[in-house]
C-alpha positions as CSV (number, residue, x, y, z in Angstrom):
1,M,0.0,19.8,92.8
2,S,-3.3,17.9,93.2
3,A,-4.2,14.7,91.4
4,Q,-7.1,16.6,89.9
5,S,-4.8,18.8,87.9
6,G,-3.8,15.7,85.9
7,I,-0.1,16.5,86.1
8,V,2.1,15.2,88.9
9,A,5.9,15.9,88.7
10,G,5.6,16.4,84.9
11,M,3.8,13.1,84.3
12,A,0.1,12.5,83.4
13,S,-1.7,11.0,86.3
14,P,-4.9,8.8,86.2
15,R,-8.1,10.8,86.5
16,L,-11.6,9.7,87.3
17,T,-14.1,10.0,84.6
18,E,-17.0,12.4,85.1
19,N,-19.2,9.4,85.9
20,E,-16.7,7.9,88.3
21,E,-16.2,11.2,90.0
22,A,-19.9,11.7,90.4
23,A,-20.4,8.2,91.8
24,W,-17.5,8.4,94.2
25,T,-18.3,11.9,95.4
26,G,-22.0,11.0,95.8
27,L,-21.1,8.0,98.0
28,L,-18.8,10.1,100.2
29,L,-21.2,13.0,100.6
30,T,-24.2,10.7,101.2
31,H,-22.3,8.7,103.8
32,D,-21.1,11.8,105.6
33,R,-24.6,13.3,105.7
34,L,-26.3,10.1,106.8
35,W,-23.6,9.5,109.5
36,R,-23.9,13.1,110.8
37,E,-27.7,13.1,110.9
38,I,-27.9,9.7,112.6
39,E,-25.2,10.6,115.1
40,A,-27.0,13.9,115.8
41,G,-30.2,11.9,116.6
42,L,-28.3,9.8,119.1
43,A,-26.5,12.7,120.8
44,P,-29.4,13.6,123.1
45,L,-29.1,10.0,124.5
46,N,-25.4,10.6,125.1
47,V,-24.5,7.8,122.6
48,S,-22.0,8.0,119.8
49,M,-22.3,5.9,116.7
50,A,-19.3,3.8,117.8
51,E,-21.0,3.2,121.2
52,Y,-24.3,2.4,119.6
53,S,-22.7,-0.1,117.3
54,V,-21.0,-1.9,120.2
55,L,-24.2,-2.0,122.2
56,A,-26.1,-3.4,119.1
57,L,-23.4,-6.1,118.5
58,L,-23.6,-7.1,122.2
59,A,-27.4,-7.3,122.0
60,Q,-27.1,-9.7,119.0
61,A,-24.5,-11.8,120.9
62,G,-27.0,-12.4,123.7
63,A,-26.2,-13.5,127.3
64,D,-22.8,-15.0,126.4
65,G,-21.5,-11.7,125.1
66,M,-18.7,-11.3,122.7
67,R,-14.9,-11.5,123.0
68,M,-13.3,-8.1,123.3
69,A,-10.9,-8.9,120.4
70,E,-13.8,-9.8,118.1
71,L,-15.7,-6.6,119.0
72,A,-12.6,-4.5,118.3
73,Q,-12.2,-6.3,114.9
74,R,-15.8,-5.8,114.0
75,Q,-15.6,-2.2,114.9
76,L,-12.4,-1.8,112.8
77,M,-10.6,-0.4,115.8
78,S,-7.3,-1.0,117.4
79,T,-7.3,-3.0,120.5
80,G,-6.2,0.0,122.6
81,G,-8.9,2.3,121.0
82,F,-11.5,-0.3,121.6
83,T,-10.4,-0.8,125.2
84,R,-10.9,2.9,125.9
85,L,-14.4,2.8,124.3
86,A,-15.2,-0.3,126.4
87,D,-13.9,1.5,129.5
88,R,-16.3,4.3,128.9
89,L,-19.3,2.0,128.4
90,E,-18.4,0.0,131.5
91,A,-18.0,3.1,133.6
92,R,-21.5,4.2,132.5
93,G,-22.9,0.8,133.5
94,L,-23.9,-0.2,130.0
95,I,-21.6,-3.2,129.6
96,E,-19.6,-5.5,131.9
97,R,-16.5,-7.4,131.1
98,R,-16.0,-11.0,132.3
99,R,-13.3,-13.6,131.9
100,A,-13.9,-15.8,128.8
101,A,-15.3,-19.2,129.7
102,G,-12.9,-21.9,128.6
103,D,-9.5,-20.3,128.4
104,G,-9.8,-17.7,131.2
105,R,-7.2,-15.5,129.5
106,G,-9.5,-13.3,127.3
107,F,-12.5,-11.2,128.2
108,V,-16.0,-11.0,126.9
109,A,-18.2,-8.0,127.0
110,V,-21.9,-8.4,128.0
111,L,-24.7,-5.9,127.7
112,T,-26.1,-4.9,131.1
113,A,-29.8,-4.3,131.9
114,E,-29.0,-0.5,131.7
115,G,-27.3,-1.1,128.4
116,R,-30.3,-2.9,127.0
117,K,-32.6,-0.1,128.2
118,L,-30.4,2.6,126.5
119,L,-30.1,0.5,123.4
120,R,-33.9,0.2,123.1
121,R,-34.2,4.0,123.2
122,A,-31.3,4.5,120.8
123,W,-32.6,1.9,118.4
124,A,-36.0,3.6,118.2
125,R,-34.3,6.9,117.4
126,H,-31.8,5.4,115.0
127,Y,-34.6,3.5,113.2
128,A,-36.8,6.6,112.9
129,D,-33.9,8.7,111.5
130,L,-32.8,5.9,109.2
131,K,-36.3,5.6,107.8
132,R,-36.7,9.4,107.3
133,I,-33.3,10.2,105.7
134,F,-32.6,7.0,103.8
135,L,-35.1,4.1,103.6
136,D,-38.2,6.2,102.9
137,R,-36.4,7.9,99.9
138,L,-35.8,4.6,98.1
139,D,-38.2,2.1,96.6
140,E,-37.8,-1.7,96.7
141,Q,-35.8,-1.8,93.4
142,D,-33.4,0.9,94.7
143,L,-32.8,-1.2,97.8
144,R,-32.2,-4.3,95.7
145,D,-29.8,-2.4,93.5
146,L,-27.9,-1.1,96.6
147,Q,-27.7,-4.7,98.0
148,R,-26.3,-5.9,94.6
149,I,-23.7,-3.1,94.5
150,W,-22.6,-3.5,98.1
151,S,-22.2,-7.3,97.6
152,R,-20.0,-6.6,94.5
153,L,-17.8,-4.3,96.6
154,Q,-17.1,-6.9,99.3
155,P,-13.5,-8.2,99.4
156,D,-12.9,-11.5,97.6
157,E,-13.0,-14.5,99.9
158,Q,-9.9,-16.0,98.3
159,G,-7.7,-12.9,98.4
């Protein structure tokens, strides 16, 4: 029996209000559509959204790169899953891994020249798609409203 039926094992279950259901469904459907369209735009460059995100993080990190563990955490991936992703990027010559300065135990990932070149092309496509399917459809007040909403949904720092 589904939660939508309102009855689970003979007990009433909580239900979303019509407004809550519309807001939640709208978020899920919009996220899915935006993700699919942006990923489709990157596909001709042979870059997934996860790969693009790692390359963009490494570009922000600069010449010192970023620790593998931090990249995995920022990507919300397991260490093993991230290692496989990094293996693919390294095999394509887009990143290189180096021993971390200081402790020598950990590794940092650094964007290669080839990675920067691909990222520039991917960013141009990503930006054009993002403008077309998201940003151009919103006015400045819409963007401020979304910023306010997203900040309210961030986890509490204390808890």
